[in-house]
N, C-alpha and C positions, 0 to 999 in steps of 0.2 A: 696756279691757274688750272692745271689738269685736275687737281683734287676738287677745286670749285666747280669745274665743268661736270664732273661725275656726281657732285652733290646736287647740282641743279636739276639733273635729269629725274631722279626719284621725287624731288619736291614738286616739280612740274607735273609729273604723272599723278602724284597724290592730289594736287590741286584740281587737276582735270577730273579725277575720279570723284572728288567731293562735289564738284560742280554738277556732274552728271547725276549723282545721288540726290542732291537738293532739287534739281530740275524734275527728277522723277517723282519726288515727294510732292512738289507743288502741283505737278500734273495730276497726280492721284487725288489731291485735295480738291482741285478744280473740278475733276470729274464727279466726285462725290457730291459737291455742292450743286452741280448741274442736275444730277439725278434727283437730288432732294427737291430742287425747284420744280422739275418736271412732274414730280408726283404730288406736289402740294397745290391745292386749289387757291391757297392764300398768297402765292407769290405774285407780287405786283411788279409791273414793268418799271425798271429803274434806269436812270441815266448811267450809261456805261455798260449795259447789257449788250451782248453780241449774239445775234440770232443767225441761223442759216436757213435760207429758203431754197427748196429744191422742187422743180417741176419740169414738165416736158412741153416745150413750145413746138407743137407739131412733132417732128421726129428729132428735134434738137434738145438735148438735156441742158437745163439751166441750173446753175448753183450760184446763189446770190447772198452776199453777206449784208446783214442789217445791223448797224451800230446805232444805239439810241443815245442821242445827246440831250442836253438840258432843255431843249425846246420840246422834246417828246414828239416831234413830228417825224413820222417814219415814211420813207419812200419805198413802196413795194415794187421793186424792179422799175419798169417804165409803165406800170399799170395803174398807179394811184398813190395817194398820200393819206395816211391815217394819223389822227391825234391819239397817242397812246397814254396820255397823262391820266393817272388814276385807274388804269385798267389792269386786270390780272393777266398773267401769261395765257391762261386758257381763253380769255376774251380776245386778246390780240391774235392768238393762233386762229380762232374761228373767223375773225374778220379778214385776216390776210389770206387764208386759204379760200375764203369765199370770193375774194377779188380775183385770185388766180383761176378759180373754177369758172367764174363768169366769162373770163377772157379766153381761157383754154379748157374747154370741157374735156373730161377724161385725162387731164394732165397729171393727175396724181400729186397735186401740190401739197407740200408739207413744210411747216415752220417748226424749227427745233431751237431751243435755247442751248447754245453751246458754251457760253461763258457768262455766268451771272456777274453782275457788277459788284464792286466793293466801294465803300464810301466812308467818309469821316463824320463822326458826331462828336459833340463836345460834352464833357461831364464837369459840372461845377457845383458850387454850394457847399453843404456840410460834408465834405470829403477830405481825405488826407491831402490829395493834390488834384487841382483842376487840370484836365488834360483832354487831348483829342484821342479818339479810339477809332480804329479802322474796323468796320463791320460790314454786314450785307443785309439784304432785304428780308431774310427769314430770322434775323436776330431780334429777340424780344428785349424789352426794357430790363427785366430782372437779370438777364444774362450778362449785362454790362456793368452791373453794380456789385462787383466782387467784394467779399468781406474785407479783403486786404486794403481796399481804398475807402471803406466807410470808417466813421469815427463812432465813439460811444453815444454821440448826440445826433446821429443821422436818423432821420425819420423815413421809414418805409411806408408810412401811412399818407405821406404828403410829398410825392415826387411829381414835379411838373416837367412837361416836354413842350418846348416852343419850336414850331416848325419854321421853314424858310419864309412862309407868308406872314409870319408874326403871330399866328394863332397859338395860344397857350392852353393846355389842358392838364388837369391834375389827376393823378392816379394813386390808387391805394393797393400796394403790392401785397398787403396782408390778405385781402380778399382773393387775390389771384392764387397765392400760395396755399391758403387754408381751404378755400371753397372752390377753387378751379375757375374763378370768374376771369377768363382771359381778356375780357374787355378792359380790365385793369392792368394788363401787362401787354401793351401794344407792340406791334412790330415797329422798328425804327426806320426813318427815311433820311435821305441825304440832307445834311445841314442841320439836323435836329440839335437842339441844345437841351441837355438834361440837367435839371436843377434839383438837387437833394436838399430839402428844407430841414430846419432844425426841429428836433422833437419838442413837444410842449408838455407832455405828461407820460411818464413811464411808471408802471406799478408792477409788482410781482405777487404771485399767489402760490402758496405751497400747501402741502398737506393733503387732505382728503377731498381733492377735486379730480375730475377725470383728465384734465390737461393742465397740470401745473406749469408755471413758466413766467416769463417776463413779457409784458404786453404794453404796447403804446396805445393809450386811450384817446379817443376823439373828444372834442369839446362836448360837455353835457353828459358823458357816460359816467356811470356810478358803479358802486359795488354790485348792484344787480346785473349790469351788463358784464362786468368782469367775471362773475361766477357763472352766470347762465350762458352767456354768448362766447366769451373768450375761453374760459376754462371748461366749457361743456357741461357744467352742472356739478353737483356734489356727488361724491362716491357713496355707495350703499352703506358704508360704515362711518360716514362723516357725523360729527357732533356739532351742528350749527348753533348750539346754545352757548358755545365757549369760543367764538371766533376771536382771534388776537390780531390787532392792527398795530404795527409799529410805525410811528410817524417821525421822520427825520427832519423834514423842512420845518423850521420855526420852533424846533424843540429846544428847551432850556438846558438839556443834558446831552452829552455826547452819544449816549446809547439810544436816544430817541424816546419819545413818549409812547407808552403802551396803552392801548385803548381796547376794552373788551366789548364785543358786540354779540348780538343774538341774530336769529333768523329774521326778526323784524327789521333789522338794518338792511338785510338783502332785499326784502320785499318793499321797503320804503325808499330804496335807492340812496343809500348813505353816500354822501359825496366823498371823493377820494382826491388826494393831493399828489403832486409829483414825488416819486420815490417812496410812496407808501408801500409797506410790505404786509401782506395778509396771510395768516396761517389758519387753516381749518383743521382742528384736531380730530382725532379718531375716537370713537366710543371705546376702542380697545384700551385707550389710556386710562379709562376709569376702572379697568379690571384690576383687582388687588394684586399686590406683589409680595413675594417672599425672597429670601436670599440664601444662596448656597456658597459656603466658603471652605477653603482648604485644598485638599488634594483632588481637584476636579479640573477637567479640560474645558477649554473654551470651544474647540472644534474637534471633530473626530480625527482630523489629520494632525492634531497638535503634537508637538514634541513631548518627550518624556518630561513629566512634571518635576520641577526642582524648587519652585516657589508656590506659595499659596495663591489661589485665585478666588475672586469674589464675583458671583453671577447674580444678576437680577432676573427673577423668573416671575412671569405672570401666570396666574392659575384661575381656574373656574371655581366658583363657590360650590362647596360640597365635595371637592376632590380630596382623596386620602393619600397618604404618603406612598402607599404601595403603587398606585397608578402613576404618581408623579415620578417615582424612581424608575419604574418599568419603561416609560416612554423617553427617559433620558439616560439610558444605560451608557451612552457614549461619554458621559461625564467622567466615568471611572476608569482607572488604569490599574496596573499591578501593584502600585504603591499606595492605592487608596484603601485605607483601613475601614472598609464598609461595615465590619462587625462592630466596631467601637464608635460608630457615629453617634452624634447626640444633637438634640434640638434645644435651641435657646428661645424661650417664649416668655418675654418680659423678664422677670427675675428668676424664672424657673429653668432648670436644666433637666432635660428628659432624655435618658439613654434610648437609642434607636438602632437596633440591629437591622441593617439593610439587606443582609444576605438572603433571608427567605423571600424578601420582596423582589430581589433581582432574579432569583432562579425558580420561583414558583408563581406561575401566572395566575393561579387561583387564590393566592394569598391576599388578604385584605388587612390593612393596618387599622388599629383602633384609633389612630390619631388622624384627624382631618387637618388639612393645610389651612393655616390662618394668616391673616394679613400681618406682615412684618415679622413672620417667623424667620429664624436663621438656622439653617441646617449645616452643621459642622462635620466635615469629612476629614479625620486626622490622616496624617501620613503614616503608612506602615513602615516601621523601621527595621531594616535588616542589618546583620552584622557579619563580619568575617573574623575568625579566630586565628591568631598567630601565637605560636608557642615554640619552645625549643631554644636554640642557641641565638637568641636576640636579646637586646638590652632591656626592652620593656614588653614582655609578652602580655597579651590581653585580647579583648574583643573590641573591634573597631567598626564604625558605621560603614555599611556597604555603599560604594559609589559605582554606578554602572560604567562599564567599558574601561575599568582600571585593571592593570596587570598585577601579577603576584608580587613584583618588586615594589609596587606602590604601598601595599600593606606591610611588607617587610620594613619599608621606610617609616611607616607610622609607628612600628614597634621599636624604632631606634636603630634599626640596621642589625647586621650579623655581629656576633661576638667573634672576632677573628681568631682568638685563642681556642675557641671551641668548634668553629665551623670553617672548613676549607672548601674552596671552589664553589661556594654558594649552593650547596646541596640542600634541597627542600623536598618534602613530601606534601602533595596537595590532594585533598580528598573532599569531594563535594557532599552535599546534604544526603544524597542517595548512597554514599559509600563508594562512589566510583573514583578511581585514582586518575588524576589529571596530570597533564604535562605543563611545562612552563608556557607553551604556546596556546594552551586552551584558555577560553574565556572564564574568568573568575565569576562564579554565581553566588547568590546570597547564601549565607550560613556555611560557606566553605571553610575547612580547616587547613591552615598552612603551617607545617612544622619544619623549623630549621634544624637540620640534623647536627648532633654533637658528634662529629666524625674525625676530630683532630687527635691523632695518637700522641703528639707532643703534649696536648692538654692533660691527658690521663697520666702520662709519665710525670709531668710537673706536679700533678695532684697527689699521686701516690709514691713518688720517688723519695721524698724525705722520710716517710714511714718505713719504707723498705730499707733505706740506708740506716735508719736508727736500729731496726731489728737486727740487721746484719752486723752492726757495730756491737750491739749487746752480745750477740752470739759469739762474735770474735773475741770479745773481752772475756766471756765466760770460758771459752776454750783455752785462752792464754792463762787465766788464773788456775784452771784445773791442771794444766801441764806443769805449772810452777809448783803446785802443792804436791803433786805426785813425785816430783824429783826430790 
């Protein structure tokens, strides 16, 4: 029990602190809403509003609370009654303060909105879930239709709002969002029923238009409205002579029917169907192309090249290979053999040394770039030489970031009878002696030392033994003869 008692104390304190924090948050939100309503000429008097009226009745200060109910009939202290239905806060304020002034001149009467009303509206139709939402008088229609509650078939071109008196109006939120027509995005009122209707026709446009995207078309609208009105017209590099339309609805094949149109189809108002997709190509697509293959990078930040790459390059007529190479120097890396590049043109193979093109800005190639040319950039092959006390000495392809023992392994490893303690001499291309910790560079020589004394003993021992045996035999025979 004692433990439980001490446990309840901090839990109670925590709950109290949480309650205070939540109350402070709600109070701050209420204050912000009141300030926004006071500064907005659009705020309409709403059932549930609480106003504070202050004035001086002679020498007596009067503070009077006014709560608006659903009748919208407001009693102004004991001075009169006002019908506030349909009025803005500013209109109500002027009428109330005028009544006070007429009864008490110089009373300093002031009406202030202290607590804006909140109310419920219903959302139904083509939405994920029909529901009621709590909102207030400065909330617009678009703010309540969050993407999370819409479906792929929700129409923003046909949203209807039915008020408490049964009047229904349709709104086009596209006009509000695109053109700022706020008459199409109204403020909501208590008891409104919002109905999101089903789309009738959605088409998409891509390519060379100013505003590509997916659009919900109204009845009667055609390719002309899609391009000129919704997509804001063709871009400066559009090619309207080759417009592509893919029609899915009613197509005999899964991929859809492809229809080719021209500018005349735009001008004549070509009819569009639901889910049509239009692509306006670019005149740049007509620019001829050539190909670059081999030891080339795709981007400047690309990794070190290890496999061949194929690039498709667009070029302008009359361009020569010197200018093409100079403006694309980022293609090449240390392993690009630019000296031995060559050009494949049809069945012809043309050697093309790119080095003077890369390093001499005034150089001009005698070869112009032609459509479907293929420029081949071979890989520059480097080697590392391994010699000495290894099983298979030789030259081995250089691989970046590999250590000395990698190349010793390629040579079959050390000969244990000739090399002890893995002793090696490493010398780079410039003649600089390297240590085992240094990075192995192209054309480095690695020599495994033949430093085993036992190896030389085993190699020359039999010869020495034979010589000594012969000498010993000779001496023995000589001694026997002399005796």
